[in-house]
Structures are given as C-alpha cells and as structure tokens.
C-alpha positions, 0 to 999 in steps of 0.5 A: 500500500505505501508503494501504491500511494507513491505512484501518481495515479495511486495517491488518492485511489480508494482502496478496499481491503479484503482479508481474514478475520482479526486483521483490523482488530487495532484499526490498522485499515483506517491508519493506512488510509483504507476506505473499506475493510471487508472480512472474507468470505465476502458476500456479493451484496456487501462488496457492491455496497462497499464499491458504491460507497467508496466511489460515492465518497472519493473525497474522503468525507465521513459517510453521512456528510458524503451522502448528504452532499450527493443528494442536492435538488437536481432536475432528474435525467432519464439515463440509458446505461449501456454496460455489460459488467454487473458490478459497473452496472450496479455502481452506476445505477446506485450512484445515479438513483441516489441523485434522483435520476432514472436509469435503464440498462442495456447489456450491449450496443445493440440493445442500446440502439433498440432501447432508443427506438422505444423510449425517450432518454436525455443521454447515454452512458456508453461502455466501449467494449461490449459483446454483439455491438461495441460502444463505438459501433453503437454510437455510429448507428445512433448518429446514422439514425438521427435526423440530419437537422434534428437534435443530437443525443448526448453520448458519454463514453465509459471505458477502463482504457487509459491509453493515450488517444482513447478520449480522442478516438471516442470523440471522433466516433461521435461521442460527446464526453469521456469517463474513465472506469472505475467511475468517480461519483463527482465526474459522473454527476458532472457529465449527466447533469451537464445535459439539459433535462429536456424531456428526452430524445427518441430515435423512433421520433426522429425517424418519423420526421425524416 
C-alpha cells in the first residue's frame, strides 16, 4: 500500500481491503488510509455496497456528510446505461438513483440502439467494449439514425482504457464526453447533469420526421 500511494495515479485511489478475520482488530485499515475493510468470505451484496460507497465518497468525507452532499435538488435525467459488467452496472445505477435520476440498462450496443427506438432518454452512458455491438459501433448507428437537422443525443463514453488517444478516438466516433472506469461519483454527476433535462430524445421520433 505505501508503494501504491507513491505512484501518481495511486495517491488518492480508494482502496478496499479484503482479508481474514482479526486483521483490523487495532484499526490498522483506517491508519493506512483504507476506505473499506471487508472480512472474507465476502458476500456479493456487501462488496457492491462497499464499491458504491467508496466511489460515492472519493473525497474522503465521513459517510453521512458524503451522502448528504450527493443528494442536492437536481432536475432528474432519464439515463440509458449501456454496460455489460454487473458490478459497473450496479455502481452506476446506485450512484445515479441516489441523485434522483432514472436509469435503464442495456447489456450491449445493440440493445442500446433498440432501447432508443422505444423510449425517450436525455443521454447515454456508453461502455466501449461490449459483446454483439461495441460502444463505438453503437454510437455510429445512433448518429446514422438521427435526423440530419434534428437534435443530437448526448453520448458519454465509459471505458477502463487509459491509453493515450482513447478520449480522442471516442470523440471522433461521435461521442460527446469521456469517463474513465472505475467511475468517480463527482465526474459522473458532472457529465449527466451537464445535459439539459429536456424531456428526452427518441430515435423512433426522429425517424418519423425524416
């Protein structure tokens, strides 16, 4: 852990410790800056709760203060989350619903395009790597279906990639923003709430206008 903290990307990185019973009897986790301490074997629900709590409390505030700070009065957005990872789904949905937004989940890009032809959404959070149709392909399909002179649906990339040029590649594919995974709560809220709560956008309605 001390080595991790010396790395540029690890200085403020939230850490969840998984260990056997008794390791933290003297409160060592808190002194080492470990955000959560879980005793093995860990239940999936406890792990998901810990991940959501840590990502929602990246500032290091006490949990009660963080929960209060995360729930201001905001205009609710209707969000389409295209993500095939269960943990990433649960974390993103939990964070957004705590803020008052509503979320529908698509398991891949194909399902995302189909959902947009059936329902209205204010924006899409689009994972890059998904089965059947990845995020770049799905974005291209959405842009092709949009009316040339109609409104443009905001699409934000969500990817674990941190390689040089990834952000530019997403923007060139027609996306409007880029979020690195694991997603930080403040960055997620900033992206989602930068979009006007306009009542939603449907590709089906745009297709009828053509």
